[in-house]
C-alpha positions in Angstrom: 12.6 -79.2 -74.4 13.8 -82.6 -75.6 17.6 -83.1 -75.8 17.3 -86.1 -78.0 18.7 -85.8 -81.5 16.4 -85.9 -84.5 16.2 -89.2 -86.3 18.4 -89.4 -89.4 17.0 -89.4 -92.8 16.1 -92.8 -94.4 19.2 -92.8 -96.6 21.4 -92.4 -93.5 20.7 -95.9 -92.4 22.2 -97.3 -95.6 25.0 -94.7 -95.6 26.1 -96.1 -92.2 27.0 -99.3 -94.0 28.2 -98.1 -97.4 29.9 -94.9 -96.1 29.6 -93.5 -99.6 27.1 -92.5 -102.3 24.4 -95.1 -103.1 25.1 -94.6 -106.8 27.6 -97.5 -106.6 24.7 -99.8 -105.5 22.1 -98.4 -107.9 24.0 -98.8 -111.1 24.9 -102.5 -110.8 21.4 -103.5 -109.4 19.5 -101.7 -112.1 21.8 -102.9 -114.9 21.3 -106.5 -113.7 17.5 -106.1 -113.6 17.6 -104.6 -117.1 19.6 -107.6 -118.4 17.5 -110.2 -116.7 14.1 -108.9 -117.8 14.7 -109.5 -121.6 15.8 -113.0 -120.8 12.5 -113.6 -119.0 10.7 -112.3 -122.1 12.5 -115.0 -124.2 11.5 -117.7 -121.8 7.8 -116.7 -122.0 7.5 -117.1 -125.7 5.0 -119.8 -126.8 3.6 -121.0 -130.1 0.1 -122.1 -129.3 -2.6 -119.5 -129.8 -3.8 -119.4 -126.2 -0.2 -119.5 -124.9 1.0 -117.1 -127.5 -1.5 -114.4 -126.3 -0.4 -114.8 -122.7 3.2 -114.7 -123.8 2.7 -111.4 -125.6 1.1 -109.9 -122.5 3.9 -111.1 -120.2 6.5 -110.1 -122.7 5.1 -106.6 -123.0 5.1 -106.2 -119.3 8.7 -107.3 -119.0 9.7 -105.0 -121.8 8.1 -102.0 -120.0 9.9 -102.9 -116.8 13.2 -103.3 -118.7 12.8 -99.8 -120.2 12.2 -98.4 -116.7 15.3 -100.1 -115.4 17.3 -98.8 -118.4 16.0 -95.3 -117.5 17.4 -95.8 -114.0 20.8 -96.7 -115.3 20.9 -93.5 -117.3 19.7 -91.4 -114.4 22.3 -92.8 -112.0 25.0 -92.4 -114.7 24.2 -88.8 -115.4 23.5 -88.0 -111.7 20.7 -85.6 -112.6 18.4 -85.0 -109.7 15.2 -84.7 -111.7 15.8 -88.0 -113.5 16.8 -89.7 -110.3 13.5 -88.6 -108.6 11.5 -89.8 -111.6 13.3 -93.2 -111.7 12.5 -93.8 -108.0 8.8 -93.7 -108.9 9.4 -95.8 -112.0 11.4 -98.4 -110.0 8.4 -98.9 -107.7 6.2 -99.2 -110.7 8.5 -101.7 -112.3 8.6 -103.7 -109.1 4.8 -104.0 -109.0 4.8 -105.0 -112.7 7.4 -107.7 -112.4 5.9 -109.2 -109.2 2.4 -109.2 -110.8 3.9 -110.8 -113.9 5.5 -113.4 -111.7 2.2 -114.3 -110.1 0.6 -114.5 -113.5 3.3 -116.7 -114.9 3.1 -119.1 -111.9 -0.7 -119.3 -112.3 -0.4 -120.0 -116.0 2.3 -122.7 -115.3 0.0 -124.7 -113.0 -3.4 -124.0 -114.6 -2.3 -124.7 -118.2 -0.2 -127.7 -117.4 -1.6 -129.9 -120.2 -1.3 -127.2 -122.8 2.3 -126.5 -121.9 3.2 -130.2 -122.0 1.3 -130.7 -125.3 3.2 -127.8 -126.9 6.5 -129.1 -125.5 5.8 -132.6 -126.8 5.0 -131.4 -130.3 8.2 -129.4 -130.4 10.4 -132.1 -128.9 9.2 -135.1 -131.0 11.8 -136.1 -133.5 14.3 -133.6 -132.1 17.7 -134.2 -130.6 17.3 -133.1 -127.0 20.3 -133.0 -124.7 20.0 -133.0 -120.9 22.6 -130.7 -119.3 23.1 -130.4 -115.6 25.8 -127.8 -114.9 29.2 -129.0 -116.3 28.0 -132.6 -116.5 26.4 -134.0 -119.6 25.7 -137.7 -119.3 23.1 -137.9 -122.1 24.5 -137.1 -125.6 21.0 -136.8 -126.9 18.9 -138.6 -129.5 15.8 -138.3 -131.5 12.8 -138.5 -129.2 9.7 -140.6 -130.0 6.3 -139.1 -129.0 6.3 -141.2 -125.8 9.8 -140.1 -124.9 9.1 -136.5 -125.8 6.0 -136.6 -123.5 8.0 -138.0 -120.6 10.7 -135.5 -121.2 8.3 -132.6 -121.2 6.6 -133.8 -118.0 10.0 -133.9 -116.3 10.8 -130.5 -117.6 7.4 -129.1 -116.3 8.1 -130.6 -112.8 11.6 -129.0 -112.9 10.2 -125.7 -114.0 7.6 -125.7 -111.3 10.3 -125.4 -108.7 12.0 -122.7 -110.7 8.8 -120.7 -111.1 8.2 -120.7 -107.3 11.8 -119.9 -106.6 11.9 -116.9 -109.0 8.6 -115.6 -107.7 10.0 -115.6 -104.1 13.2 -114.0 -105.3 11.3 -111.2 -107.0 9.2 -110.6 -103.9 12.3 -110.3 -101.7 14.9 -108.6 -103.9 12.9 -106.1 -106.0 11.5 -104.2 -103.0 15.0 -104.0 -101.7 16.2 -102.5 -105.0 13.2 -100.1 -104.8 14.3 -99.0 -101.3 17.8 -98.4 -102.5 16.5 -96.3 -105.4 14.4 -94.1 -103.1 17.2 -93.8 -100.6 19.5 -92.7 -103.4 17.0 -90.1 -104.5 16.7 -88.9 -100.9 20.4 -88.7 -100.6 20.9 -86.7 -103.7 18.0 -84.4 -102.7 19.6 -83.8 -99.3 22.9 -83.1 -101.0 21.4 -80.6 -103.4 19.6 -78.8 -100.6 22.9 -78.6 -98.7 24.7 -77.2 -101.7 21.9 -74.7 -102.2 22.3 -73.5 -98.6 26.1 -73.0 -98.8 26.2 -71.4 -102.2 25.8 -67.6 -102.1 25.1 -65.2 -104.9 28.0 -63.4 -106.5 26.7 -60.0 -105.4 26.5 -61.0 -101.7 28.5 -58.9 -99.3 29.0 -60.4 -95.8 28.2 -58.3 -92.8 31.8 -58.3 -91.6 33.9 -58.7 -94.7 37.6 -59.4 -94.8 39.7 -56.5 -93.5 37.0 -55.0 -91.3 37.5 -54.4 -87.6 35.3 -57.3 -86.7 36.7 -59.9 -89.1 39.5 -62.3 -88.1 39.2 -62.0 -84.4 39.4 -58.2 -84.3 42.4 -57.9 -86.5 42.0 -55.1 -88.9 44.2 -52.8 -91.0 41.5 -50.1 -91.4 41.4 -47.2 -89.0 37.9 -46.4 -87.9 36.9 -43.6 -85.5 36.0 -44.7 -82.0 32.5 -44.0 -81.0 32.0 -43.0 -77.4 28.9 -45.1 -76.5 29.2 -44.2 -72.8 28.8 -40.5 -73.1 25.4 -39.1 -72.0 23.2 -37.4 -74.5 21.9 -34.8 -71.9 23.5 -32.0 -69.9 24.2 -32.7 -66.2 21.9 -31.0 -63.6 23.3 -27.8 -62.1 24.6 -27.7 -58.6 26.4 -30.2 -56.4 25.2 -33.8 -55.9 22.7 -34.6 -53.1 24.2 -34.9 -49.6 23.3 -38.6 -49.3 26.4 -40.0 -50.9 26.8 -43.0 -48.6 23.4 -44.4 -48.1 19.9 -43.9 -49.6 17.2 -42.1 -47.8 14.5 -44.0 -46.0 11.0 -44.8 -47.2 9.2 -43.4 -44.1 7.7 -40.0 -43.7 8.9 -39.2 -40.2 12.5 -40.3 -40.5 15.2 -39.8 -43.1 16.4 -43.3 -42.6 14.6 -46.5 -41.9 16.0 -47.9 -38.7 14.6 -50.9 -36.9 16.6 -50.6 -33.7 14.9 -50.3 -30.3 15.4 -46.6 -30.0 13.4 -45.7 -33.0 10.9 -48.5 -32.9 8.0 -46.3 -32.2 8.9 -44.0 -35.0 9.4 -46.9 -37.4 6.0 -48.4 -36.5 4.3 -45.1 -36.7 5.7 -44.6 -40.2 4.7 -48.1 -41.3 0.9 -48.4 -41.3 1.2 -52.0 -42.5 3.1 -53.1 -39.5 1.6 -55.7 -37.1 2.3 -53.4 -34.1 0.8 -50.3 -35.7 -2.2 -50.3 -33.3 -0.1 -50.9 -30.2 1.8 -47.7 -30.4 0.2 -44.2 -30.3 0.7 -42.2 -33.4 3.2 -39.4 -33.4 1.6 -36.0 -33.2 
């Protein structure tokens, strides 16, 4: 039998770090995902027919994922086990949707480079475009000519190329972690519900040794119960006096009352024991 302890449940590994319910980790992460997903929908909007169709597809996928994350926020806020279990599955589904959308968005960005730059040029021509880098703003902006707009859009496309790859890698790394936290939280709540179900007893349950009984509280009891004589025999003793052998038991042999292996009675002992090695060396007793 193995003396090693069973491996802890998956949620226990995270609980070793947090030392508390994973609800505090689920709520902020899912709320952040819910807020970021509509922002991504806005960034995918395009006006050209080809790009508009792809934008609608990507936007629909992100809206579905945002709805799933909003469901997770509600499930964690209400702490209802059924909703939490459903959300764990929805979180994995949303993760697959967002990562697939990220790959699709990156492919579109590189394969439809000319279409993106053309749309950007038509929108930026004659417009006042301001380049902003953090808190610095060195270019106050001016109306762009077609050449300037084209150059501006090419620079923007190059900058967005790095951003697309960065966000795709971030989604691949972070979203599975959020999914793991969601499943760990569901497992944690399920284990807690099972524990509460084991400890809760029905109202009509009566324990075997209730309070005040002679076996409750270490033998302390205020109820007087009759003593039962368990050691009394249930049969009558045999008549007459006990057998005379009160110090030692009788022997096993047929010729002697006691088995003695001394030298004086060796012949008798051997004669009484047919299984002895010396049985054939001694004559049998007549």
